[in-house]
Each structure stands twice: as C-alpha cells, then as structure tokens.
N, C-alpha and C positions, 0 to 999 in steps of 0.2 A: 450864636443865635439861641434863643430860649427854646427848650424842647428838642434840640438837636445835639448830637455828639460833637465834641471839639474836633477840629481838623488840624493836622500838622502836614504842611505841604513842603516837600523838598524837591530840588531840581537835580536830575542826574542825566545820564546819556551824553549827548554832545558829540563833538567831532572825533570820529574814530581814527582819524589820521594823525592826531597829535598825541603820542603815547603818554607823555607826562600829564597832560590834561585828562586823558582817558583814565589813567590810574586814580586820579583824585575823584573823578566822577564815579568810578566803580566802587571806591571806598565809601563814598557818600550813599550810594545805592545800597550797599551791604549794611551800612549803619541804619538806614531807613527801614530795611527789612527786619532787623533786630528790634528796632524801636516799635515797629508795628505790633509785634508779638507782645512786647513788654507793656505797651500802653493800652492795648485792647481791653483788659479788665477794668480800666478806669474810664471807659467810654470815649477814648481818643482814637480817631482814625488817622493813620499815617499814609499819605498819598505821595507817589513819586511822579514828577513831570519829566518826561524824556523828550527834549527838544531836538529837532533836526537842524537844518540850516536856517538861521534867522538873520534877517537883514538888520544888522547893527554895525557899529564901528569897530567891533571886536576883531574882525578879520584883519584889517589894516594894522591895528595896534599889535596884534600877535605876530604878524609878518615882520614888522619892524624889529620887535624884540628878538624874534627868532634869528634874523640875519645878524643882529648885533651880537648875540651870544654864540652863534655857531657859523659865522661867515668864514672861518678858517678852521683847519683841522680835519679829521676824518669824516665829520658829518656835514661838511660844507655843501657838497652836491645835493644831499637830501634836504638840507635846510633851505637851500635856494629853490628846490622844486616845490616844497610845501609852501613857502612864502609866495611863490608865483601863483600857486593854486588858490591861496587865501585872497589874493588881490584880483583874481581873474574876473572879468566882467560877466562871463558866462555864469559863474557861480552866484555872483551878486544878483543877476536877473532872476535866477531860479529860487533864491532864498525867500522864505515866507516872512511877512511882516510880523513885528513883535506882538501885535494884537492877538495872534493865535495862541501865544503863551498866556496872555491875560485871560482869554476866553477859557482855556483849559483849567486855569486856576479857579476861575469863577464857577465852572462846572463841577470841579472837585469839591469846592466848599459848599455848594448849594445842593448837591445830589443827596437824595435820601440814603442811598447805599452806593457810595463811590467805589470805583474799581481801584485796585492797588496801584495801577500805573496808567498814565495818559501819555501816549506818544503823539506828538504833533509837530508840524513844521516840515519843510522840504526834506525828503529822504528818510525821515525818522522810522516810519513803519517798515519800509523795504529793507533798510539796513538791519534793524532788529530781527526781522524774519530771516534774512540771510545769515546772520550770526548764529541763529539757532539751528539752521539747516546744514550749512556748509561745514566741512572739517576746518580745523584751524588754519592750515596752510592755504587752503583754497580761499578762505575769507581774507587772509593776509594779502593774497595776490590781488583780490578785488580792490581792497583799500589802497594798496601800493599803486595800482594802475590809476585809481581815481585821483589820487593826490600827486601823481607824477614821480613818486620815489622809485618805482620799478626801473624807469629809464635812467634815473640818477645812479642807482646801484649797479646797473650794467656798465655805465661809464666808469664808475669807481673800480669795478672788477677788471675792466680793460686796462685802466691805468696801472692798477696793482700788478697785473700780469706783465706789463712792460717793465715796471720797476724790478719785478722779480727776476726777469731774464737778464736785465742789466746787472743786478746784484749778483746773480749766479755767475756771470762771466767774470766779474771782478773777483769773486771768491776763488774761481779756478786759477786766475792769474796770481793771486796771493799765494795759493798753495804751490804753484809752480816756482815762484821766487824762493819760497822757504825750502823747497826740495833742492833747488840749485845751491842755496847756501849750505845745506847739509852735505851735498856732494863736495863742495869746496873745502869744508872743514875736515872731511875725511881724505883729502888729497886727490879726489877724483874730479875729472872734468865733467861739468854738467852737460847732459845730452840735449840736443835740440828738442824744441817743443813737439815737433812732428813725430819724433820717435816715441816720446811719452804718450802721445795721443794714439799712436799705432798700437802700443801695447795695451792701452785701455780698451 
C-alpha cells in the first residue's frame, strides 16, 4: 500500500508433537528473525504467524503418511499414538477455523506498527507460554502426554525390558555351553549348572 512499509509474513510455530515438522518451523522462525533485522533499513517489516490447531485436512494426511513411514520398527508405537491423536475427534472439535489465520495475516499487513509475532488458533498462546516457562524436560512431558507418546514409550520400555531379560538368559546359556566345551577340551567333565550357579 502506498505510504506504508512493505510487509513480509511467514508462518512458523505449529504442532509441537511432530518433531520433524517442528524443526522446519523453528528454522523458518529463525530465518524470519534474521530477515527482520536485515530488511528493516529498507522499510520492510517481517512478521511471523504462529498458528495453533487449525481445522484443515492436514491432520489426516499427516497421520496416513506417519503410519506409512513408521508403522514398523522402533518408532511404531509412538507413530501410532501420534497418528491417533491427529485423527481424534476431540482435537478436531477444538481446532480453530482457518479464517483465524487469514484474520491474523490481514491484521499484520494493515497494522500501522505490527508486532513481530501473531499467535492464533487453538492452543497457540498457552503452548508458547508453557515453552518459555517450563524446563525442557517438563515441557517434553506435557507434549508427550498431549499426543499420547508417553504411554507408547512406557509400553516400548516394558517390551524392551522383557526382551532384555530373555536375551540375558540366552546369553548365560551360551556362556555355560562354551564353558562346558572348554572343560571337555581340557579332559575335564563339565560340572552341572547348579554347581556353577552356586559358585557365582
């Protein structure tokens, strides 16, 4: 608009539960901060829009891709939990309409002196406030509980513990067999396992 500085609006923030997505948004936010300083002498304002939960088709699309790429392997339980959270009707009902983003952009473009950031949409401001207040591990716990990955990690830990115990017993059996072979090579009779265990 004539007589007003140019505005560059970027979109950052987003879903804290999806780490890959969060890294891209964090990088975009850092780039916007640098660009704001560089472009200021030329009369260009750089504004960041930080959306919360927005009612779009993105959640279902992301859930499908997440399950497709991580349905097996060590992240399967966490991927299933996050996908379930993305598809949940409760989250869908709480999410804000996409018009709140359009309103924020319009406000940033038309304001005489825009703020550097506009947080809008379900959960955006509370999450940003919590991120600033809470220690890292406490914030991680909040996000893990919100997207269901805390329960998934507990299940994984339980399964890993069972596998570890089974693997440990197998390892002891293998060592006992090798000890028996060594005794045989030396011309000695292998002792019963109970005697070995008693000495240990």
